[in-house]
VOBA-1610 file (N, C-alpha, C; in pm, whole numbers, padded with zeros to 5 digits, always signed):
BEGIN
Met-01125-15143+10573Met-01036-15035+10616Met-00987-14952+10497Arg-00945-15028+10390Arg-00900-14959+10269Arg-01011-14876+10207Ala-01132-14927+10210Ala-01246-14855+10156Ala-01272-14726+10235Leu-01250-14732+10367Leu-01270-14614+10453Leu-01167-14507+10419Arg-01040-14551+10396Arg-00936-14454+10360Arg-00968-14387+10227Ile-01016-14468+10133Ile-01053-14411+10002Ile-01166-14311+10017Leu-01260-14344+10103Leu-01374-14254+10127Leu-01328-14123+10189Leu-01235-14132+10284Leu-01185-14011+10350Leu-01105-13924+10253Val-01020-13989+10173Val-00942-13915+10073Val-01034-13847+09973Thr-01137-13918+09930Thr-01234-13860+09836Thr-01305-13740+09898Ala-01342-13752+10026Ala-01410-13642+10095Ala-01320-13519+10104Val-01190-13543+10135Val-01096-13431+10144Val-01080-13363+10009Ile-01067-13445+09903Ile-01051-13388+09768Ile-01174-13307+09728Leu-01291-13365+09752Leu-01415-13294+09717Leu-01430-13166+09798Gly-01392-13174+09926Gly-01398-13055+10011Gly-01305-12946+09961Gly-01185-12988+09918Gly-01090-12891+09863Gly-01141-12828+09735Leu-01199-12910+09648Leu-01254-12857+09523Leu-01369-12761+09549Phe-01452-12794+09650Phe-01563-12705+09684Phe-01510-12571+09735Thr-01407-12577+09820Thr-01349-12454+09874Thr-01292-12368+09762Ile-01221-12431+09668Ile-01165-12356+09555Ile-01276-12292+09472Ala-01381-12369+09443Ala-01494-12317+09365Ala-01562-12203+09439Asp-01573-12219+09571Asp-01638-12115+09652Asp-01558-11986+09647Arg-01424-11995+09660Arg-01339-11876+09658Arg-01338-11811+09521Leu-01337-11892+09416Leu-01344-11835+09281Leu-01475-11759+09261Ala-01583-11817+09312Ala-01715-11753+09299Ala-01720-11621+09376Val-01664-11619+09497Val-01670-11497+09576Val-01582-11388+09515Asn-01468-11428+09459Asn-01381-11329+09393Asn-01452-11266+09272Tyr-01523-11348+09196Tyr-01598-11297+09082Tyr-01709-11203+09128Ala-01780-11244+09235Ala-01889-11163+09287Ala-01839-11029+09339Glu-01724-11029+09406Glu-01667-10904+09457Glu-01632-10809+09343Ser-01576-10864+09237Ser-01541-10783+09121Ser-01665-10723+09055Glu-01769-10806+09038Glu-01893-10757+08977Glu-01960-10652+09065Ala-01961-10674+09198Ala-02022-10578+09290Ala-01948-10445+09287Ala-01814-10451+09283Ala-01734-10329+09278Ala-01765-10247+09153Glu-01780-10315+09040Glu-01810-10245+08915Glu-01949-10181+08919Arg-02046-10251+08976Arg-02182-10196+08985Arg-02187-10076+09078Ile-02114-10084+09191Ile-02110-09970+09283Ile-02043-09851+09216Arg-01936-09876+09143Arg-01866-09768+09072Arg-01961-09697+08976Ala-02036-09776+08899Ala-02129-09718+08802Ala-02245-09648+08873Asn-02293-09709+08981Asn-02408-09655+09053Asn-02377-09521+09118Gln-02254-09505+09170Gln-02214-09382+09240Gln-02138-09286+09150Gly-02112-09327+09025Gly-02039-09240+08934Gly-01896-09215+08978Leu-01829-09319+09030Leu-01693-09304+09082Leu-01591-09311+08970Ala-01479-09238+08989Ala-01371-09245+08892Ala-01291-09374+08910Gly-01273-09415+09035Gly-01199-09537+09063Gly-01292-09650+09106Thr-01238-09771+09106Thr-01316-09888+09145Thr-01304-09911+09296Pro-01417-09925+09366Pro-01412-09947+09511Pro-01360-10086+09546Asp-01319-10101+09670Asp-01276-10231+09720Asp-01393-10298+09790Val-01426-10420+09749Val-01540-10494+09805Val-01492-10627+09861Ser-01532-10656+09983Ser-01496-10783+10046Ser-01622-10849+10103Ile-01655-10967+10051Ile-01773-11040+10097Ile-01730-11140+10205Lys-01790-11127+10323Lys-01754-11210+10437Lys-01842-11335+10443Gly-01799-11429+10526Gly-01878-11549+10549Gly-01840-11664+10457Phe-01851-11785+10510Phe-01821-11907+10432Phe-01920-12016+10470Pro-01967-12091+10375Pro-01937-12079+10232Pro-02021-11971+10165Phe-01963-11913+10061Phe-02031-11808+09987Phe-02147-11863+09904Leu-02127-11977+09842Leu-02227-12031+09750Leu-02360-12060+09819Thr-02354-12107+09943Thr-02480-12133+10014Thr-02550-12003+10049Gln-02473-11896+10072Gln-02534-11765+10096Gln-02607-11716+09972Val-02544-11737+09857Val-02606-11695+09731Val-02735-11772+09707Met-02733-11901+09736Met-02853-11982+09719Met-02966-11930+09807Gly-02931-11882+09927Gly-03031-11827+10017Gly-03063-11681+09989Lys-02992-11620+09890Lys-03013-11481+09848Lys-02994-11382+09962Glu-02897-11411+10050Glu-02864-11316+10157Glu-02719-11337+10200Leu-02641-11229+10200Leu-02501-11233+10240Leu-02488-11181+10383Glu-02401-11246+10459Glu-02385-11207+10599Glu-02334-11064+10613Gln-02226-11033+10542Gln-02166-10900+10553Gln-02084-10869+10429Val-02092-10745+10386Val-02011-10697+10274Val-01941-10569+10319Asp-01808-10568+10314Asp-01730-10450+10350Asp-01691-10376+10222Val-01713-10244+10223Val-01686-10163+10104Val-01601-10042+10142Thr-01501-10014+10059Thr-01420-09893+10075Thr-01429-09812+09946Leu-01479-09688+09960Leu-01495-09599+09845Leu-01397-09484+09858Thr-01338-09442+09748Thr-01251-09325+09747Thr-01298-09228+09640Gly-01282-09100+09668Gly-01318-08998+09570Gly-01467-08983+09547Val-01549-09014+09649Val-01693-08996+09636Val-01724-08847+09634Glu-01811-08806+09544Glu-01853-08666+09540Glu-01992-08653+09600Ala-01998-08586+09715Ala-02126-08557+09777Ala-02159-08411+09746Ser-02279-08369+09779Ser-02317-08229+09762Ser-02327-08166+09899Ala-02279-08041+09910Ala-02284-07970+10036Ala-02322-07825+10009Gly-02441-07787+10054Gly-02485-07650+10033Gly-02494-07612+09887Gly-02529-07708+09802Gly-02540-07678+09660Gly-02411-07690+09583Arg-02301-07719+09654Arg-02172-07738+09589Arg-02124-07882+09608Lys-02037-07924+09519Lys-01979-08057+09532Lys-01870-08055+09639Val-01867-08158+09719Val-01759-08174+09817Val-01706-08316+09804Arg-01576-08329+09797Arg-01513-08459+09777Arg-01496-08530+09912Val-01546-08652+09921Val-01524-08736+10038Val-01401-08820+10008Ala-01291-08791+10079Ala-01163-08855+10048Ala-01172-09006+10055Glu-01239-09056+10159Glu-01252-09202+10174Glu-01374-09234+10259Met-01442-09340+10221Met-01556-09388+10299Met-01548-09540+10310Thr-01560-09590+10431Thr-01564-09734+10453Thr-01696-09769+10520Ala-01752-09881+10481Ala-01881-09921+10539Ala-01889-10073+10549Ala-01946-10119+10659Ala-01975-10261+10679Ala-02125-10278+10664Leu-02167-10351+10562Leu-02309-10371+10533Leu-02347-10513+10573Lys-02449-10525+10656Lys-02487-10655+10710Lys-02624-10700+10659Asp-02638-10833+10651Asp-02762-10895+10605Asp-02805-10836+10471Val-02721-10857+10372Val-02743-10800+10239Val-02835-10891+10157Arg-02950-10838+10121Arg-03048-10914+10045Arg-03020-10900+09895Leu-03023-11011+09823Leu-03004-11011+09679Leu-03142-11020+09614Glu-03178-10917+09538Glu-03313-10908+09485Glu-03310-10889+09333Asn-03428-10894+09273Asn-03445-10868+09129Asn-03347-10949+09045Asn-03350-11081+09067Asn-03264-11171+08991Asn-03116-11135+09007Phe-03078-11102+09132Phe-02940-11071+09171Phe-02889-10937+09116Ser-02976-10855+09058Ser-02932-10727+09004Ser-02931-10617+09109Thr-02995-10640+09223Thr-03004-10541+09330Thr-02958-10602+09462Ala-02880-10525+09538Ala-02834-10569+09670Ala-02868-10460+09772Val-02941-10498+09877Val-02984-10403+09979Val-02945-10455+10117Ala-02872-10373+10194Ala-02827-10414+10326Ala-02930-10373+10431Ala-02961-10466+10522Ala-03055-10434+10629Ala-03001-10324+10719Ser-02869-10325+10743Ser-02807-10220+10826Ser-02665-10196+10778Ala-02613-10079+10810Ala-02477-10044+10770Ala-02418-09945+10868Ser-02287-09951+10884Ser-02216-09853+10966Ser-02078-09834+10907Gly-02023-09715+10925Gly-01892-09690+10869Gly-01844-09550+10900Thr-01738-09509+10831Thr-01681-09377+10851Thr-01651-09312+10716Ala-01652-09181+10716Ala-01616-09104+10597Ala-01521-08992+10641Arg-01436-08950+10550Arg-01340-08843+10582Arg-01345-08735+10475Ile-01361-08611+10520Ile-01358-08495+10432Ile-01240-08408+10472Ser-01152-08378+10378Ser-01036-08295+10409Ser-01080-08151+10432Tyr-00999-08075+10504Tyr-01031-07935+10531Tyr-01030-07853+10402Ala-00940-07887+10311Ala-00934-07814+10184Ala-01062-07836+10104Asp-01111-07960+10101Asp-01234-07989+10028Asp-01355-07924+10093Leu-01357-07922+10228Leu-01469-07857+10297Leu-01468-07707+10274Ala-01349-07646+10269Ala-01339-07502+10246Ala-01396-07465+10109Gln-01375-07552+10010Gln-01427-07524+09876Gln-01579-07522+09873Ala-01643-07590+09970Ala-01789-07594+09975Ala-01846-07492+10074Ser-01761-07406+10130Ser-01807-07316+10236Ser-01875-07189+10184Arg-01860-07160+10054Arg-01917-07041+09989Arg-01844-06911+10027Glu-01755-06916+10123Glu-01681-06798+10163Glu-01532-06822+10138Glu-01456-06711+10123Glu-01313-06725+10103Glu-01246-06744+10239Val-01240-06870+10280Val-01181-06903+10409Val-01083-07018+10392Thr-00996-07031+10491Thr-00903-07143+10498Thr-00934-07222+10623Leu-00946-07354+10607Leu-00976-07440+10721Leu-00858-07532+10749Gly-00839-07565+10877Gly-00734-07657+10918Gly-00765-07708+11057Tyr-00681-07797+11105Tyr-00702-07853+11238Tyr-00649-07755+11343Gly-00731-07727+11443Gly-00693-07632+11547Gly-00650-07697+11677Gly-00651-07835+11680Gly-00615-07905+11803Gly-00733-07922+11896Asn-00726-08025+11980Asn-00832-08051+12079Asn-00971-08063+12017Gly-00977-08123+11900Gly-01106-08146+11836Gly-01171-08021+11779Lys-01092-07918+11753Lys-01145-07792+11699Lys-01098-07771+11556Val-01175-07692+11482Val-01139-07653+11346Val-01089-07509+11349Lys-00975-07486+11286Lys-00923-07350+11274Lys-00972-07289+11144Val-01044-07178+11154Val-01100-07111+11036Val-01040-06971+11026Thr-00986-06940+10910Thr-00925-06809+10886Thr-01000-06740+10773Gly-01043-06615+10799Gly-01116-06539+10699Gly-01085-06391+10709Ser-01115-06318+10604Ser-01087-06174+10599Ser-01213-06096+10565Val-01224-05975+10621Val-01335-05885+10590Val-01280-05744+10572Glu-01355-05663+10499Glu-01320-05522+10481Glu-01389-05440+10589Val-01311-05359+10662Val-01364-05276+10769Val-01330-05130+10737Pro-01431-05040+10746Pro-01404-04898+10721Pro-01285-04847+10803Val-01203-04767+10742Val-01083-04707+10801Val-00970-04810+10813Leu-00998-04927+10873Leu-00894-05027+10895Leu-00860-05103+10768Gly-00954-05110+10675Gly-00930-05185+10552Gly-00952-05335+10573Lys-00866-05417+10515Lys-00881-05561+10522Lys-00832-05615+10656Val-00922-05684+10726Val-00889-05742+10857Val-00899-05893+10847Thr-00794-05965+10884Thr-00790-06111+10880Thr-00783-06167+11021Arg-00867-06263+11049Arg-00869-06325+11181Arg-00880-06477+11168Ser-00819-06547+11263Ser-00832-06692+11275Ser-00906-06724+11404Val-01002-06816+11395Val-01080-06854+11513Val-01080-07005+11527Leu-01100-07051+11650Leu-01119-07193+11675Leu-01268-07221+11680Ser-01310-07319+11604Ser-01453-07345+11589Ser-01487-07488+11630Ser-01609-07505+11681Ser-01663-07636+11711Ser-01740-07686+11591Val-01734-07816+11567Val-01808-07876+11456Val-01910-07973+11513Ser-02031-07970+11457Ser-02138-08056+11507Ser-02229-08096+11391Leu-02321-08189+11420Leu-02420-08232+11322Leu-02557-08177+11360Val-02631-08137+11259Val-02766-08086+11281Val-02861-08163+11189Gly-02964-08224+11247Gly-03066-08289+11167Gly-03021-08414+11095Gly-02904-08469+11129Gly-02860-08593+11067Gly-02801-08579+10928Asp-02797-08455+10873Asp-02743-08440+10738Asp-02668-08309+10716Thr-02651-08229+10824Thr-02591-08097+10809Thr-02471-08080+10902Ile-02357-08040+10846Ile-02237-08010+10923Ile-02240-07863+10962Arg-02227-07835+11090Arg-02230-07697+11141Arg-02094-07661+11199Val-02039-07550+11154Val-01912-07498+11205Val-01939-07362+11269Arg-01907-07349+11399Arg-01933-07226+11473Arg-01810-07187+11554Ala-01766-07061+11541Ala-01652-07012+11617Ala-01688-07005+11765Asp-01600-07056+11850Asp-01624-07051+11994Asp-01619-06907+12043Lys-01526-06831+11986Lys-01510-06691+12028Lys-01445-06614+11915Val-01495-06493+11891Val-01439-06405+11789Val-01396-06275+11855Pro-01268-06237+11846Pro-01221-06112+11908Pro-01279-05990+11836Gly-01365-05915+11907Gly-01423-05796+11846Gly-01336-05674+11859Glu-01247-05676+11958Glu-01149-05569+11979Glu-01214-05432+11992Gly-01341-05431+12038Gly-01409-05303+12059Gly-01450-05233+11932Ile-01432-05298+11818Ile-01469-05236+11690Ile-01613-05274+11658Pro-01704-05179+11646Pro-01845-05209+11622Pro-01865-05294+11497Gly-01937-05401+11514Gly-01973-05487+11401Gly-01864-05582+11354Leu-01743-05576+11414Leu-01635-05662+11365Leu-01665-05810+11389Glu-01714-05843+11508Glu-01742-05984+11537Glu-01846-06040+11441Glu-01952-05963+11416Glu-02056-06010+11325Glu-02002-06030+11183Arg-01915-05939+11139Arg-01859-05949+11004Arg-01768-06071+10993Ile-01689-06095+11096Ile-01600-06212+11094Ile-01682-06341+11092Arg-01787-06344+11176Arg-01870-06464+11181Arg-01939-06493+11049Glu-01969-06390+10972Glu-02027-06411+10841Glu-01935-06494+10751Arg-01804-06485+10778Arg-01706-06561+10701Arg-01679-06699+10763Thr-01669-06703+10895Thr-01619-06825+10959Thr-01727-06924+11002Asp-01850-06878+11023Asp-01958-06967+11067Asp-02041-07011+10946Phe-02065-07141+10936Phe-02148-07187+10825Phe-02207-07324+10854Asp-02319-07351+10788Asp-02385-07482+10789Asp-02379-07537+10647Arg-02349-07667+10635Arg-02349-07728+10503Arg-02423-07861+10507Gln-02534-07866+10438Gln-02611-07990+10428Gln-02540-08082+10330Val-02519-08206+10371Val-02446-08304+10289Val-02543-08405+10231Gly-02543-08418+10101Gly-02627-08516+10032Gly-02545-08589+09929Gly-02609-08680+09857Gly-02541-08752+09751Gly-02465-08875+09796Leu-02479-08912+09924Leu-02416-09036+09972Leu-02499-09155+09925Pro-02442-09277+09932Pro-02520-09395+09893Pro-02656-09399+09961Ala-02759-09433+09888Ala-02896-09431+09939Ala-02910-09514+10066Gly-02969-09452+10168Gly-02991-09521+10294Gly-02892-09483+10402Leu-02778-09421+10365Leu-02679-09380+10464Leu-02707-09238+10513Lys-02681-09214+10642Lys-02695-09080+10697Lys-02580-09054+10793Leu-02555-08926+10820Leu-02449-08886+10912Leu-02499-08902+11055Ser-02416-08959+11142Ser-02458-08975+11282Ser-02362-08911+11381Lys-02239-08878+11336Lys-02142-08816+11426Lys-02033-08750+11342Val-01978-08638+11391Val-01868-08573+11322Val-01769-08520+11425Glu-01642-08531+11393Glu-01539-08476+11481Glu-01420-08431+11398Ala-01351-08329+11449Ala-01234-08275+11381Ala-01110-08355+11421Thr-01032-08396+11322Thr-00907-08468+11344Thr-00797-08400+11263Pro-00671-08434+11287Pro-00564-08372+11208Pro-00577-08397+11058Glu-00640-08508+11018Glu-00653-08541+10875Glu-00776-08481+10810Gly-00866-08424+10887Gly-00990-08370+10833Gly-01107-08404+10923Leu-01227-08386+10870Leu-01346-08421+10947Leu-01372-08571+10936Ala-01381-08638+11051Ala-01413-08780+11056Ala-01562-08792+11085Ile-01633-08853+10993Ile-01779-08860+11003Ile-01823-09007+11016Thr-01903-09033+11116Thr-01961-09166+11132Thr-02091-09172+11055Val-02108-09277+10973Val-02229-09293+10894Val-02299-09422+10935Thr-02430-09418+10938Thr-02509-09536+10968Thr-02630-09537+10874Gly-02697-09652+10868Gly-02815-09656+10783Gly-02885-09790+10787Thr-03005-09790+10736Thr-03084-09911+10719Thr-03136-09916+10577Asn-03155-10037+10526Asn-03199-10057+10388Asn-03111-09978+10292Val-02982-09997+10306Val-02883-09926+10225Val-02866-09999+10091Val-02880-09925+09983Val-02869-09982+09849Val-02722-09992+09811Leu-02674-10116+09801Leu-02535-10141+09764Leu-02518-10138+09613Ala-02613-10191+09543Ala-02610-10191+09396Ala-02750-10212+09346Gly-02777-10160+09228Gly-02910-10177+09171Gly-02963-10050+09110
//
């Protein structure tokens, strides 16, 4: 009986030591992964990385992690040839393969969200416009044009936002008041309507949905064979 108690106590102690070692290992791996992602994406700040699943050490031995959650801030993507700042991006990467002697991590699938502020999107619009939330899932776009006789004319329109081709954000005014002035609607639309192709996101991710919210454009991202580091 005494021998059984000693065996049980030993098992508990060893189990506790294994758990501690496992958590220390995962914390180190999260820190290393965050640094590699920062360098890989050229980020100013360090991303937040959380490796899911227990035990971690057995996952490493099998060279595949169940899930890795990543939060990136200040990502710079390209839109229409200009840089556009992605305020925040979160992604859940599943079935992450560890390759090339653990120097490369590739996720079989990924899903997440990204947010672009209206101010940052306006900077990539190529036109002198102001963007904001118009309510009911619409974007409010304000722009000015020069009209003969009338001079500078400023109008605000409510626009719908959509995705085209999986990588392009399209903003189109639902209606532009022409007020019977020849060519006014076309001139206003030249300012308020635009397409912006978004690139520079982590390799393997693509845009799958976009909607206007009070905080900016909320974009759903998905992907396969997404390169986490390497």
